[in-house]
C-alpha positions as CSV (number, residue, x, y, z in Angstrom):
1,M,127.8,167.2,68.8
2,L,129.5,164.6,71.2
3,A,131.2,162.8,68.4
4,A,132.6,165.8,66.3
5,R,134.1,167.1,69.8
6,E,135.3,163.9,70.1
7,R,137.1,164.4,66.3
8,A,138.0,167.8,66.9
9,T,139.8,166.7,70.3
10,S,141.3,163.8,67.9
11,V,143.1,166.5,65.8
12,D,144.9,168.1,68.3
13,G,148.7,168.5,68.4
14,D,148.0,167.7,64.1
15,L,146.8,171.2,63.4
16,N,149.9,172.8,62.4
17,G,151.3,173.1,59.2
18,E,149.8,174.6,55.9
19,W,146.2,176.3,56.7
20,E,144.2,174.6,53.8
21,P,145.1,170.8,55.5
22,V,144.1,172.3,59.1
23,R,141.1,173.7,57.7
24,Q,140.1,170.4,56.2
25,K,140.9,168.8,59.3
26,L,138.5,170.8,61.0
27,L,135.5,170.5,58.4
28,W,136.2,166.4,58.9
29,A,136.0,167.3,62.8
30,A,133.1,169.0,62.0
31,G,131.5,166.8,60.0
32,L,131.2,168.4,56.9
33,R,132.6,167.9,53.1
34,D,135.0,170.1,51.8
35,L,132.9,171.2,49.0
36,N,134.8,174.3,47.8
37,N,133.0,174.0,43.8
38,A,129.4,173.8,45.2
39,R,127.0,176.7,45.1
40,P,126.9,178.9,48.2
41,G,123.6,177.6,49.8
42,A,123.9,174.4,47.7
43,G,126.5,172.6,50.1
44,Y,129.6,175.1,49.6
45,T,131.8,174.9,52.4
46,G,135.0,177.2,51.1
47,H,133.6,179.9,53.7
48,A,134.0,177.4,56.7
49,F,136.3,178.5,59.2
50,N,138.6,180.7,56.5
51,D,136.5,184.1,57.4
52,S,135.7,186.0,60.7
53,N,132.4,184.5,61.4
54,H,131.9,181.4,59.9
55,C,133.5,179.7,62.7
56,D,131.4,177.6,64.7
57,A,130.9,173.8,64.1
58,T,126.9,173.6,64.9
59,T,125.8,170.2,64.9
60,M,121.8,169.6,65.0
61,L,118.6,167.6,65.3
62,G,117.1,166.4,62.0
63,D,114.1,168.5,62.3
64,V,115.9,171.6,62.8
65,S,118.5,172.0,59.9
66,H,115.6,173.6,57.5
67,N,114.8,176.5,60.4
68,L,114.8,179.9,58.8
69,N,115.7,183.2,60.6
70,E,112.6,184.4,61.3
71,A,111.8,188.2,61.8
72,G,110.7,189.5,64.7
73,D,112.2,189.1,68.5
74,N,113.6,185.5,68.0
75,R,116.0,186.7,65.4
76,V,120.0,186.8,64.7
77,K,120.8,190.3,64.4
78,G,123.1,190.5,61.4
79,I,121.8,187.7,58.9
80,A,119.5,187.7,56.7
81,I,115.9,187.0,57.2
82,G,115.1,183.4,55.8
83,N,118.7,182.1,55.9
84,R,117.7,179.2,54.2
85,L,120.4,176.5,54.9
86,G,118.7,173.2,55.2
87,P,119.5,172.0,51.4
88,G,123.3,172.4,51.8
89,I,123.3,171.3,55.3
90,E,121.9,168.0,53.6
91,V,124.5,167.8,51.0
92,A,127.8,169.0,53.2
93,S,127.0,166.7,56.1
94,L,128.7,163.8,56.6
95,P,126.3,161.1,57.6
96,E,128.4,158.9,60.1
97,L,127.6,161.9,62.5
98,G,124.2,161.3,62.8
99,E,121.0,162.7,61.6
100,G,120.2,166.4,61.2
101,G,123.9,167.2,59.8
102,T,126.5,169.9,60.4
103,W,126.9,173.5,59.4
104,S,129.9,176.0,60.4
105,T,127.6,179.0,61.4
106,C,127.9,182.5,62.4
107,T,129.3,183.6,65.4
108,N,128.1,186.9,65.7
109,G,125.9,187.4,68.7
110,C,127.8,184.5,71.0
111,H,129.2,187.4,73.1
112,L,126.1,187.8,74.6
113,D,125.1,186.0,77.6
114,P,122.7,183.6,76.4
115,P,124.9,183.4,73.2
116,Q,121.7,185.4,70.4
117,D,124.1,183.6,67.6
118,V,122.8,181.5,64.5
119,A,123.5,177.9,66.8
120,H,121.6,179.1,69.7
121,V,118.8,181.2,68.2
122,Q,118.1,179.8,64.5
123,F,118.5,176.1,65.2
124,R,118.3,175.9,68.8
125,S,121.4,173.9,69.3
126,R,124.4,173.9,71.1
127,I,128.0,174.6,69.1
128,A,130.4,171.4,68.9
129,F,133.0,173.5,68.8
130,K,134.4,177.2,68.0
131,L,137.1,178.4,66.3
132,V,138.6,181.1,67.8
133,W,141.8,182.9,66.7
134,C,144.3,184.2,69.5
135,P,145.3,187.6,70.0
136,P,147.5,189.5,69.3
137,S,149.3,188.0,66.4
138,F,146.3,185.6,65.4
139,S,148.8,183.2,64.3
140,K,147.3,180.5,66.7
141,F,143.7,179.1,67.1
142,V,142.1,177.1,69.6
143,L,138.7,175.3,69.5
144,V,136.3,175.8,72.6
145,D,133.1,173.5,73.2
146,D,129.8,175.3,73.5
147,E,130.9,176.3,77.5
148,G,134.5,177.6,76.3
149,V,136.4,174.6,77.5
150,L,139.8,174.0,75.2
151,L,139.5,171.3,73.2
152,A,142.2,171.6,70.7
153,S,144.7,174.6,69.2
154,G,146.8,174.9,66.4
155,T,149.4,177.1,64.6
156,P,148.9,176.9,60.7
157,T,150.9,178.3,58.4
158,G,150.8,179.3,55.1
159,Q,147.6,181.1,53.3
160,L,145.8,182.0,56.2
161,P,142.7,183.7,56.3
162,P,143.4,187.7,56.2
163,M,144.5,189.2,59.0
164,G,141.6,191.5,59.1
165,E,139.7,188.5,59.1
166,R,141.4,186.8,62.4
167,R,141.1,189.8,64.3
168,L,137.8,190.4,64.0
169,N,137.0,186.9,64.8
170,F,138.1,187.3,68.2
171,D,136.5,190.7,68.3
172,L,133.2,188.8,67.6
173,V,133.6,187.1,71.1
174,K,136.0,189.3,73.2
175,G,134.2,189.4,76.5
176,S,132.6,185.9,76.1
177,K,133.3,182.5,77.8
178,Y,134.6,181.6,74.3
179,A,137.0,184.1,74.4
180,V,139.0,183.0,77.5
181,E,141.2,180.3,75.7
182,A,142.5,182.3,73.1
183,E,143.5,184.9,76.2
184,K,145.5,182.5,77.9
185,M,146.9,181.0,74.9
186,A,148.3,184.5,74.1
187,K,150.2,184.7,77.5
188,Q,151.9,181.7,76.3
């Protein structure tokens, strides 16, 4: 987690320009390979940071990467029961960040206190960083750590994720510690 945060901080100031190269830097910072041709569930990372929800860089211990989203009270709402991610995490994770791997997990539920998202519930982990698009134009984003502390920011260009996805991304964090830096950036 600390290595991924250090990488995220190291690319601050270099997160402007065409979206796809910026997204590739985010994948590297998270400890993920850019695998757009893999099958979903088998390491595909084309969705990572590219929609409203898959915006949490979640690093985890080796013994939790194969955890499933279980039925009952300890389940992440809106995520399929089972949600088998372990094999894809193994394929997509860069080994230099350590055992366990990384995944770009779903942010839904992060607005609650404590957060009830995939990172915190399914993997019992903290996030290394979260990408949050900044209102009102949603043309800038911030990377914040698990406490909501700003690590980096960027203003990408070109073919960004659709506007509706960027707006929904902010709506998923609205009212939480993860929205604070995005709201500050909006005032600049």
